[in-house]
Structure formats: structure tokens, C-alpha cells
N, C-alpha and C positions, 0 to 999 in steps of 0.2 A: 396880192389879191386880197380883197376885203369882203368879209361876209356882209350880206344884206340883200335887199330886193332890188333888182335892176329891171329896167324896161328895155326891150330889144325888138327890132323888127326882123323877123326871120322869113326867108323865102323858101318855101317847100313847093316844088313843082311850079315855080314862078308865081306862086300865090303868096302874098305877104300876110303875115300874122303878127299881131302885137301881143307879146307875152311878158309875164313877170318871171324872172329867173332868180331863184334863191341860191346864192353861191356859197361854197363850192358844191355843186351838185352834178351828178353824172347826166350827160345830155339825154340819156335814155329815159330818165325820169321826167324830163321836161317835154320831150316829144314822143311819148309813148303813143303808139298807134300810127305814127307817120312812117314813111318809107325809110327815113333815116334810122328810126328805131330798129327796123329789120336789119339794117347794116350793122348796127351796134350789136344786136343779139347774135349775129352770125360771125362775130370775131373782130369787129372793128369798133374800137372804143374811142369816142370823141368827147372831149371836154372843152368847154368854153372858158377862157381865162381872161379876166378883165383887170389888167394892171394899169390901164389908163382909160380916160373917158373923152374921146375925141370923135367927131362925126366921121362916118364913112371908113373907119378902119378899126380893127380890133384884133388882138392876137388870139390865135386858136391853137390849143395843144392837141395834137393828134397822136394817139398811141395805137399802133397796129396790134392786132390780136397776137397774143403770145402762144404760138403753136409749135412746140418742140424747138428746133434750132432756127426757125424762120425769123429772119430779121428784116425790118423795113428797108427798102432801097433808099438811096440818097435823093433820087430825083423821081418823084411821082406826081407832082402837082403841075397844073397848067400854068401858063404864063400869067394868068390873071391873079395868081397868088404870089405875093412878093416875099422875099426873105426878110428876116428880122433885121439883120445888118449885113455887112459886105461878104460874110462867109456863111456857108451852110452850117446850121447849128443844131446839134442834137444833144440833149442832156444825158446824164448817166443812166437814165431809165429807158432810153431809146425813143423819147418823145421828140418830135420834130416841131420846131417853133416857126410858124409862118405868119404872115400878115395878110389878111383877107381884105380885098378891096372890091371884088365883084363876085357874082355868081360863078361858081367854078365849073359847073357841068360835070359830066361823068369822067371817071378815070378808067381807062381800058384795063382789062384783066392782065395784060402782058406787063403792066407796070409793077406787078407783084412778083416777088421772087418765086420762081417755079410754079406760079399760079396755085399755091397751096392754100391760100385764104379763100374761103367760099364766097359765093356771089361774084361772078365774073366782073360785071361792071359795077363795082362798089361805088355808091354815091357817098364818097368819103366826106365831102364837104357840101352836100346838097343843101344843107341849111346854113348858108353863109350868113354870118351876122354882119349887116352893113350899117347898123347904127346902134349905138349904146349910150345910155345916159344914166347917170347916177340919180336915183330917186331920193334916197336918204342922204342927208349930209352933203349937199352940193359943194360946200366949201372944200371938202376933201378932194373932189375932182379938180378944183382950181390949184390946189397944192401939187397934185400929181402933174398938172399941166406944166408947172414951173420945173418940176423934177425932170420930166421927159425932155423939156427944152434944153436943160443942162446936159442930159445924157447925149442928145443929138450933137451938141457942141463938142463934148468930150469925144464922141465917135469920130468927128472930123479930125481932131488933133491926135487921138490915140485909139484906133479901132480895138486893140486888144483890151485896154482898160474898159472901154464901153461894153465890150462883150461880158466882162466880169460883172459890171454893174447890172447889166440886163439879167444875168443869171441870178444874182443876189436878189434883185427886185421881184423876181418871179417866185421866190420861195415863200412858203407859208410863214406868217408872222405870229410868233408865240410870245405871250407875256407870262413869265413864270415868277410866282411870288413865294418866297421862303419865309416861314414864320418860325417862332422860337421853340421848335421841338427837335430833340436829338433823334427821335424815332424816324427812320427812313431818310435821314439827312444825307448820309454818304451815298445811298442808292439814288437819291434825287440828283445829287451833284454829278453822279456818273451818267445818269440819263441825260441831263442837261448838256454835258460835254459831247455826247454822241449825237444828240438831237441837233446840235449846232452844225453838223455836217450836211444836214438836209433841210434846214429851215433857219429863219432869222429868229433868234431868241434874245429877249431882253429880260434880265433878272432883277427883281426888286427884293429888298429885305425889310421886314418890319424891325422895330427897335429891338425886340427880343430875338428876332432872327439874326440880327447883326451880332448879338452876343454869342449865340451858339455856333454861328459860322466861324467866328474867330478861333474856336477851339479845334477846327478841322483843317488839316494841312491842305486839302484839295482846293480850298477857297482862294488861295493865293494867286492862282492863275485865272480866276473868274472875276470879270468886271461886273460889279453890281451897283445899283442905285439905292441910296438910303436917304433918310431924312425927308426934307421938303421935296427933293427931286423925285423920290419914290412916290410921294403923295400926288404930285403933278402928273407923273407918268401913269399912275393907276387911274386918275380921272380922265385921261385921254382915251380910255377904252370906249367911252360913249360916242366918240367921234368916228369910230370905225377904223382905228389905226391897226387893230390886230384881228387875226382870224381865230385865235384860240387863247383861252386863259387857263393856266394851270396853277393850282395852289398846292404845293407839296414841299415839305410836310406841312400839314394844317393842324394846329393845336386845338384843343377843346374850346379855348377862348375864342379862337377864330371861327370855329364851327358854330358856336352859340351866337356870335354877332351876326354872321351871315343868315342864320335861321331866323333871327329877330329883325333882320333888315337894318341893322345898325352899321353905318358906313363911316368909321372913324380911324381905320388903319389902311395901309396900302392893300392888304389882302381883302378886307371886307369891302372897300371901295371898288376894287377891280371886279369882284364877284357880283356885287349888286348892280353896277353899271352894265356888266355883260348880260345879266339876266334881263335888264330893261330892253335891250336891243336884240335879244335872241341869240346872243353869242354863246357858243358852247364853253362850259367851264368844267374842268376836271379837278376834283378835290381828293387828296390822299390824306385822310385823318391819321393822326399819330397813334391813336389808341382804338382803332376799329376792331382789332382782333384781341383786345384785352392784354396786350403786351406793351410794357413801357420801357423805353430805353433812356437811361440817364447818361451823364457825361462819360462815366467809366464803368457802367454796369447795366444789366438788363434784368427785369423782373416781371412776372406775370401779375396782373391785377384783375379784380372783378369790377367790370364796368357797370355802373348804376343804369337801370333801364331808361332813366331820363335822358342820358347822353345818347343811348342807342336810338331813342325816339327822335332826337334832333337830327341824327344822320338820316333816318328814314324820311323825315320831313324835308330835308334838302333834296333827296331823290324825288319826292313828290312835286317839289317846286320846279324840277327840270335840271338840276345839277347832276353831273356824272360823278358819283362817289365811288371810289375804287378801294379795294381791300388791302392791296399790297402793290409793290413796284411792278410786278409782272402784269397785274391787271391794268396798271397805269400805262405800260407800254402797249398793251393790247388796245386800249381805248385811243391812245395817240395814233395808232395805225389807222383807225377808222376815220380820223379827221385829217390826216396828212398822207395823201396817196403816195408821196415820195418815199415814205417809210414802208417799203414793200419786202425787203429782204429779211429773212429770218435772223440773220446775223448782224443786221444793221443797227439794231438797238437791242441790247441785252444787259441783264444784271448779273454780274459775276458772283 
């Protein structure tokens, strides 16, 4: 799923509307005031998911209202809605992945377990997306066309492997940059490790980040990009390759460069490119709280007001600056719906 503005034709009560959808966004925010919004408000959450850009079909993620022990049944959709692949597929969060090709009509109340979800004839997919086109960066759509053609061929040869690829491709894509600070480094590595269970994470390191990472035992199991490869990957942010950028830990040098718009390191390049296209960026400064961690020690320092002003300036520009790893986790949950369990991401 790629962040950006997309054009879609939506049918509401058989009336077509052309809308711009900024993803990922809850469908209720897009169709507020429509009958679909009423269904959402009463316990049915519908999210549109764009992993590919092909006419007359799009994948829709449908998450039924979480009310006690109520779980969605396996078969609730009309024949007009196809399965993603040869087997029924539900992810770990209870979402059902389906392919919409036509207007679905109403779903009878008896389709729901014990009829405990309000609104008897829930118009679960009343607003079926029948066309989608990438407005920004059309070349990305062409790349995905090739990818999905490959997945289709793999599906024919190995359905199980194709199912795994589909699951991975649907995960949020996170670009994480590590700079040269010991502060919050171990906590960041711990979060990265756990985040990989629910999203696709690519890790870059700056030159100084490479040095500090080499002193931490946890890095040995982590694949990172460095040098020219890190610069190239950071530059790819502008093409819509990622859904979210995280810079943690972020040194004062990195904070200063981002604040001044200087893009000459993987961290500052990723941040400035993300800001250009409206991509969310989460930054965890190393000395936000006036505590500095060295390689083998920790000491408190008095932060000069100038550096505090830089942090506030980043906030004013639209960057998400967090105070500590717990705040980082909290902000991650806002942008990655899959991170929903309290125990899914935690700092020990």
C-alpha cells in the first residue's frame, strides 16, 4: 500500500461519484454523510486497500466490528465478490481479503453470527470500488503490474507461496534510518525486530550509524543497507515506495540538517523527500529529554535552547517528533492499523 492521492469511481446507491482518496485513510472519513458511513459508525469498519492499479478490480479489506467475542463468519459475501486466491484468506486481525468486481448489493442480517452486529441489512460493500488509477507517480503502477503478473504465475505453480507473497505485499512498508547515536539505539532495534512481524521494514544506516551499530550485539541478526545503497534507497522515498519513514535514533546533527533542508545523508534525504510528498515521518531525537547515552555510560546534560527550537521547528514543518521509545510505539500504531494489540509492540 502506497501513500498518496488516488482517483476512484465509487457507486453509492447506484450513483457514481469520482473522489480523491488519500491513503491509508478510514473509509468513514472519505464517505462521511453517505449510507456507507452509517454502516461504519454502527460497527462495520471498511478500508480500501490499493496494492495494485488495474481497471475493474481492487482489493478491499473488510474488518467487522469488534463486539465482545463476535467473530466474522467465513462466508458473507455475494458471488459478485471474488476471493483473493484459491483459498479463503483472513489475516491475523480477522480481516477478510476479497476482490471486488461489481456492485455487491445488500448482505442479509442472517449472514452475521447471532445477528449481534447492528443494522440488519448492513451495506458492507455498498461503495464498491470498480476503478482505481494512480494519480501520482504512474510509473509505480507499472512496476506493480509486473509484480502482480509474477505473483499470478507463482500462484499457478505454488498457491502456498503465492499466498505468502500476497500477505507480505499487503503489509505497510516502513523505511527506518539509524543515525550515529547510542541513545535509544537498543530500544530502536527492539522495536524494529517486533515491527517486522506486522510490516515490511527496510533499515538504512548512516556512516556514523554504522559505527555505533557495530558495538551492539543485536545488530548481527539485522540486515541493513549502508553506503551508496543507503543513499539510493533513501532517494526512492519520493517515488512512493514506502508508507512511513522512521528516523530513530536521530542525532542533533541529523535534526539540524533536516530543519535546514540539507539532504546529504540517508536520514536527511529520506526525511526531506517524505516531506515533499506528504509522507509521514517519525523522528526520535537522541537528546530530546536532556539525557545523553555514551557507548558505556549515561549522563544528563543541559540542552541549549537552540536545539530545542530546532525540534519545535520540525514539529511545525509537519514531522512527528517523539520524546521516547514509548511515544514512538504510540505514533507507529496511529499509522499502522495492524499494530493493534497492546503486547504486539513493547519496550522491555
